[in-house]
C-alpha positions in Angstrom: -79.7 -27.4 -10.3 -81.6 -24.5 -11.8 -80.1 -21.3 -13.1 -80.3 -20.0 -9.5 -77.9 -22.7 -8.5 -78.3 -23.5 -4.9 -80.2 -20.5 -3.7 -82.4 -21.4 -0.8 -81.3 -25.0 -0.9 -80.4 -26.7 2.4 -76.8 -27.8 2.3 -75.3 -29.9 5.1 -71.5 -30.1 5.5 -69.7 -32.4 7.9 -66.3 -31.4 9.2 -67.5 -27.9 8.5 -65.5 -25.8 11.0 -62.3 -25.4 9.0 -60.4 -26.5 5.9 -62.3 -27.6 2.8 -65.5 -28.0 4.8 -65.6 -24.4 5.9 -64.6 -23.2 2.4 -67.5 -25.1 1.0 -69.9 -23.5 3.6 -68.8 -20.1 2.5 -69.0 -20.9 -1.2 -72.5 -22.4 -1.0 -73.7 -19.6 1.3 -72.4 -17.0 -1.2 -74.8 -18.7 -3.7 -77.7 -18.2 -1.4 -77.8 -21.6 0.2 -78.9 -22.2 3.8 -75.9 -23.9 5.3 -75.8 -26.4 8.2 -72.4 -26.9 9.8 -71.7 -30.2 11.6 -68.4 -30.5 13.5 -67.1 -31.9 16.8 -64.8 -28.9 17.5 -67.0 -26.5 19.5 -64.7 -23.5 19.5 -64.0 -23.7 15.7 -67.7 -24.4 15.0 -68.7 -21.3 16.9 -66.2 -19.1 15.1 -67.2 -20.5 11.7 -70.9 -19.8 12.3 -70.1 -16.3 13.5 -68.2 -15.5 10.3 -71.1 -16.9 8.1 -73.7 -15.0 10.1 -71.7 -11.8 9.9 -71.6 -12.2 6.1 -75.4 -12.5 6.0 -75.7 -16.3 5.6 -78.7 -18.3 6.9 -77.0 -21.1 8.8 -77.3 -23.6 11.6 -74.4 -25.2 13.5 -74.5 -28.5 15.4 -72.0 -30.4 17.4 -71.5 -33.8 15.9 -68.9 -36.5 16.2 -69.5 -38.4 13.0 -68.0 -41.6 14.3 -71.0 -41.9 16.7 -74.2 -43.0 15.0 -76.5 -41.5 17.5 -75.0 -38.0 17.1 -75.3 -38.2 13.3 -78.9 -39.3 13.5 -79.7 -36.6 16.0 -77.9 -33.8 14.0 -79.6 -34.8 10.7 -83.0 -34.9 12.5 -82.5 -31.4 13.9 -81.6 -30.1 10.4 -84.7 -31.5 8.9 -86.8 -30.2 11.8 -85.3 -26.8 11.4 -85.4 -26.4 7.6 -87.9 -29.0 6.5 -85.4 -31.1 4.5 -82.0 -31.6 3.0 -81.0 -30.8 -0.6 -77.3 -31.4 -0.5 -75.3 -33.6 1.9 -71.5 -33.1 1.8 -69.7 -35.9 3.6 -66.4 -34.1 4.2 -65.3 -35.0 7.8 -62.3 -37.2 7.9 -59.0 -38.1 9.5 -55.8 -39.7 8.2 -52.9 -41.8 9.3 -49.3 -42.2 8.2 -46.9 -45.0 8.8 -45.9 -48.5 7.9 -48.7 -51.2 8.1 -46.5 -53.4 10.2 -46.1 -50.7 12.8 -49.7 -49.5 12.9 -52.1 -50.8 15.6 -55.4 -52.2 14.6 -57.1 -49.5 16.7 -55.8 -46.9 14.3 -57.5 -48.6 11.4 -60.7 -48.9 13.4 -60.6 -45.2 14.3 -59.9 -44.0 10.7 -62.7 -46.3 9.4 -65.1 -45.0 12.1 -64.7 -41.4 11.0 -64.1 -41.7 7.2 -66.4 -44.5 6.3 -69.0 -45.0 9.0 -69.4 -41.3 9.6 -70.4 -40.8 6.0 -72.6 -43.9 6.1 -74.4 -42.7 9.3 -75.1 -39.2 8.0 -76.2 -40.5 4.5 -78.5 -43.2 6.0 -80.1 -40.6 8.3 -80.7 -38.1 5.4 -81.4 -40.4 2.5 -85.2 -40.2 2.6 -85.2 -36.4 2.5 -82.5 -36.3 -0.2 -84.5 -38.7 -2.4 -87.8 -36.9 -1.8 -86.1 -33.6 -2.9 -84.1 -35.1 -5.7 -81.0 -34.0 -3.9 -77.2 -34.4 -4.2 -74.7 -36.3 -2.1 -71.1 -35.2 -2.3 -68.4 -37.5 -0.9 -65.0 -36.0 -0.2 -62.9 -39.0 -1.1 -59.4 -39.1 -2.4 -57.3 -40.6 -5.2 -56.3 -42.9 -2.4 -59.8 -44.3 -2.8 -59.1 -45.3 -6.4 -55.4 -46.2 -6.2 -52.9 -47.4 -3.6 -51.1 -45.0 -1.4 -47.9 -46.0 0.4 -47.8 -45.3 4.1 -51.5 -44.7 4.4 -53.0 -48.2 4.4 -55.8 -47.3 6.9 -56.7 -44.0 5.1 -56.7 -45.7 1.7 -58.8 -48.6 2.9 -61.4 -46.2 4.3 -61.5 -44.2 1.0 -61.8 -47.4 -1.1 -64.7 -48.4 1.1 -66.4 -45.0 0.5 -65.9 -45.4 -3.2 -67.6 -48.8 -3.2 -70.5 -47.6 -1.0 -71.3 -44.4 -2.8 -70.8 -45.5 -6.4 -73.1 -48.4 -5.7 -75.6 -46.1 -3.9 -75.6 -43.9 -7.0 -76.8 -46.8 -9.1 -79.7 -47.5 -6.7 -81.0 -43.9 -6.4 -80.3 -42.6 -9.9 -83.8 -43.3 -11.2 -85.2 -41.1 -8.3 -83.4 -38.0 -9.6 -81.0 -38.1 -6.7 -77.3 -38.0 -7.5 -73.9 -38.8 -5.9 -70.7 -37.0 -6.8 -67.3 -38.4 -5.7 -64.6 -35.8 -5.1 -60.8 -36.6 -5.1 -59.2 -33.3 -3.9 -55.5 -34.3 -4.1 -53.0 -32.6 -1.7 -54.8 -29.6 -0.1 -53.2 -27.5 2.6 -55.5 -28.0 5.6 -55.2 -29.0 9.3 -56.0 -32.6 8.3 -52.3 -33.6 8.0 -51.3 -31.9 11.2 -53.7 -34.3 13.0 -52.6 -37.4 11.2 -52.4 -40.5 13.4 -49.1 -42.4 13.8 -48.9 -46.2 14.2 -49.5 -45.9 18.0 -52.7 -43.9 17.6 -51.2 -40.6 18.7 -50.8 -37.6 16.4 -47.6 -38.2 14.5 -44.7 -35.7 14.3 -43.5 -37.4 11.1 -43.6 -34.8 8.3 -46.1 -35.4 5.5 -44.7 -36.3 2.0 -46.5 -34.6 -0.9 -46.1 -34.7 -4.6 -46.5 -31.4 -6.5 -47.8 -28.2 -5.0 -50.7 -28.1 -2.5 -53.9 -26.3 -3.5 -55.9 -24.2 -1.0 -59.3 -25.1 0.5 -60.9 -22.2 -1.4 -59.6 -23.6 -4.7 -61.0 -27.0 -3.9 -64.3 -25.6 -2.7 -64.8 -23.6 -5.9 -64.1 -26.7 -8.1 -66.4 -28.8 -6.0 -69.2 -26.2 -6.2 -68.9 -26.0 -10.0 -68.9 -29.8 -10.1 -72.0 -29.9 -8.0 -73.8 -27.5 -10.3 -73.0 -29.8 -13.2 -73.8 -32.9 -11.1 -70.6 -34.6 -12.1 -70.0 -38.2 -11.3 -66.3 -38.0 -10.4 -64.3 -34.9 -9.8 -60.5 -35.3 -9.6 -58.7 -32.1 -8.6 -55.2 -30.8 -9.2 -52.8 -31.7 -12.1 -51.0 -34.3 -9.9 -54.3 -35.8 -8.9 -55.4 -36.2 -12.5 -52.1 -37.7 -13.6 -52.2 -40.1 -10.6 -55.7 -41.2 -11.4 -55.1 -41.9 -15.1 -51.7 -43.5 -14.5 -53.1 -45.8 -11.9 -55.8 -46.8 -14.5 -53.5 -47.2 -17.6 -50.3 -48.4 -16.1 -51.0 -49.6 -12.5 -47.7 -51.3 -11.9 -45.6 -48.3 -13.1 -47.9 -46.0 -11.0 -47.2 -48.1 -7.9 -43.4 -48.0 -8.4 -43.3 -44.2 -9.0 -45.7 -43.5 -6.1 -43.7 -45.7 -3.7 -40.5 -44.0 -4.7 -41.9 -40.5 -4.3 -43.4 -41.3 -0.8 -40.9 -43.8 0.5 -40.0 -41.4 3.4 -43.5 -42.3 4.9 -42.1 -45.6 6.1 -39.2 -44.1 7.9 -39.4 -43.6 11.7 
């Protein structure tokens, strides 16, 4: 981007009503971007837009369940009709699951994949021509679980690995156009995502989340992502534990698996 950063750029964020998504909306709006919030939670979306408008931001909010292709296509079309195009698409919407593979229904895998993988695919496919035309930026909120194994989250990890394959490959296809893809691995961030984690039966689980190291805040993650976006980084791994996990999984994958499994073994307990 230019010295003006993202001033007057059109930034679309999925899962924008809270957590990292809303923190990103606030950060880009503070830089002068025109922010488009996509989320399926009407009440949270309305409150998020009100806060941004009260702060002086130029923003648009649209209801969108990213697991539904028609809603993604409709929302992206409305953004383009309203602002004339899209400069930055942040695929942030996601859900997670926790539990042993043997106890997890196939429908849970399908639901996680529908939101995490297909939601990002649908929105990107709908916006790609505008992004390429404007030499834009696609940001994918992935996870270290998309680069390495994660015990007790086979469905979540599978969806994130799929994202990594899709978007790193897409980057090679559109690089010559001046359009870029940045993969983000936030690590453990304190958001509502984990309070909505699906259990093996498809219902929200009451099983407590296992974490390694301290959790960062959505605001800290958003600031790091914003700075990475300015620099158009390829891969952005956040938090010290995230960086250690990433490099250990690359250098000593077997040792990483053993340590990770020991640290998170409670995920397999009922």
